[in-house]
C-alpha positions in Angstrom: 0.0 0.0 0.0 1.3 3.4 -0.9 2.0 5.9 1.8 1.3 3.4 4.5 3.0 4.0 7.9 4.8 1.2 9.7 1.9 1.1 12.2 -0.7 1.0 9.5 1.2 -1.8 7.8 1.5 -3.8 11.0 -2.3 -3.3 11.7 -3.1 -4.5 8.2 -0.8 -7.5 8.4 -2.2 -8.5 11.7 -5.8 -8.4 10.4 -4.8 -10.4 7.3 -3.1 -13.0 9.6 -6.3 -13.3 11.7 -8.5 -13.6 8.6 -6.3 -16.5 7.4 -6.4 -18.2 10.8 -10.2 -18.0 10.9 -10.3 -20.4 7.9 -8.0 -22.9 9.5 -9.2 -22.7 13.1 -12.7 -23.8 12.3 -11.4 -27.0 10.7 -8.9 -27.6 13.5 -11.7 -27.2 16.1 -14.0 -29.6 14.3 -11.2 -32.2 13.9 -10.1 -31.7 17.5 -13.7 -32.1 18.9 -14.2 -35.2 16.8 -11.0 -36.7 18.0 -11.9 -36.0 21.6 -15.1 -38.2 21.2 -13.4 -41.2 19.5 -12.1 -43.0 22.6 -15.7 -43.2 24.0 -17.0 -45.0 20.9 -17.4 -48.8 21.2 -15.0 -49.6 18.4 -12.0 -47.8 20.0 -11.4 -50.8 22.3 -10.6 -52.9 19.2 -7.6 -50.7 18.2 -4.2 -52.2 18.6 -1.3 -50.4 20.2 0.0 -48.9 16.9 -3.4 -47.4 16.1 -3.7 -46.0 19.6 -0.4 -44.2 19.0 -1.7 -42.9 15.7 -4.7 -41.6 17.6 -2.4 -40.0 20.2 -0.4 -38.2 17.5 -3.6 -37.0 15.7 -5.1 -35.8 19.0 -2.0 -34.0 20.3 -1.2 -32.4 16.9 -4.8 -31.1 16.7 -4.4 -29.6 20.1 -1.1 -28.0 19.1 -2.7 -26.6 16.0 -5.6 -25.2 18.0 -3.2 -23.6 20.5 -1.1 -22.0 17.7 -4.1 -20.6 15.9 -5.6 -19.1 19.1 -2.3 -17.7 20.4 -2.3 -14.5 18.2 -5.7 -13.4 19.6 -4.8 -14.2 23.2 -1.5 -12.4 22.8 -3.2 -9.4 21.2 -5.3 -9.1 24.4 -2.2 -9.2 26.6 -0.2 -6.8 24.4 -3.1 -4.4 23.7 -1.9 -0.8 23.4 1.7 -1.7 24.2 3.1 -0.7 20.8 4.2 -4.2 20.0 2.1 -4.9 16.9 5.1 -5.6 14.6 6.4 -8.2 17.2 2.9 -9.7 17.4 2.7 -9.9 13.6 6.0 -11.7 13.3 5.2 -14.1 16.2 1.7 -14.7 14.8 3.1 -15.6 11.4 5.3 -18.2 13.1 2.4 -19.6 15.1 0.4 -19.9 11.8 3.2 -21.9 10.2 3.5 -24.2 13.2 -0.3 -24.5 13.4 -0.5 -25.5 9.8 2.2 -28.1 10.2 0.5 -29.5 13.2 -2.8 -29.6 11.3 -1.2 -31.4 8.4 0.1 -34.0 10.9 -3.2 -34.4 12.6 -5.1 -34.7 9.3 -2.7 -37.3 7.9 -2.6 -39.4 11.1 -6.3 -39.3 11.7 -6.9 -40.4 8.1 -4.3 -43.0 8.5 -5.9 -44.4 11.6 -9.3 -44.7 9.9 -7.9 -46.3 6.7 -5.8 -48.7 8.7 -8.9 -49.7 10.7 -10.9 -50.2 7.5 -8.4 -51.5 5.0 -5.0 -52.3 6.7 -1.7 -50.6 7.0 -0.4 -50.6 3.4 -3.2 -48.4 2.1 -3.2 -46.3 5.3 0.5 -45.5 5.0 0.2 -44.7 1.3 -2.8 -42.4 1.7 -1.3 -40.6 4.7 1.9 -40.1 2.8 0.1 -38.6 -0.2 -2.0 -36.4 2.1 1.0 -35.1 4.0 2.9 -34.4 0.7 -0.1 -32.6 -0.8 -0.5 -30.5 2.4 3.2 -29.6 2.5 3.3 -28.8 -1.2 0.1 -26.7 -1.4 0.6 -25.0 1.9 4.4 -24.4 1.9 6.2 -25.7 -1.2 4.7 -23.6 -3.8 4.9 -20.5 -1.6 8.5 -21.2 -0.9 9.3 -21.3 -4.6 7.6 -18.0 -5.1 9.5 -16.4 -2.2 12.8 -17.4 -3.7 12.1 -15.5 -6.9 14.2 -18.1 -8.7 11.5 -19.8 -10.6 9.0 -17.3 -12.1 7.4 -20.0 -14.3 5.6 -21.6 -11.4 2.9 -19.1 -11.4 4.5 -16.4 -9.3 5.2 -12.9 -10.3 8.3 -10.8 -9.6 7.7 -8.5 -6.7 10.0 -5.6 -6.1 11.9 -5.4 -2.8 10.1 -2.2 -1.9 6.7 -4.0 -2.4 7.8 -7.0 -0.4 8.9 -4.7 2.5 5.4 -3.3 2.7 3.8 -6.7 3.2 
């Protein structure tokens, strides 16, 4: 944005981060809530130890994702009117990345658990691997390529350093 002060840019960036988190947090909360109910279903007792560990990883990673996506809002309350918006924006961006990684782990392991229960380990591992790779590529890989400005043929556009510094 032209003629945007540092404070205005930090405010805009924080609002954009929160908007992005709103999309993810709903999915995380639904997944986390579902996972919290699973051990109380009759079929859970039939799971072997390996599947119980898969469930553990899915549940804990969903909790981590939820914590990471909620952290910026909670920290905003604590840091309100302290002049720390730029710090909050940087920290919130890191929480968003960690939250997305935790969400990818939770989705892959929860899916793996269900497919293993229904069809066995071979299809479960294959499907979980494909899902994890797809999440990593679409959420991080493509963006990382665009950040590097090395491969402009992958759909990115060259952005000047002054435009990047305003983001």
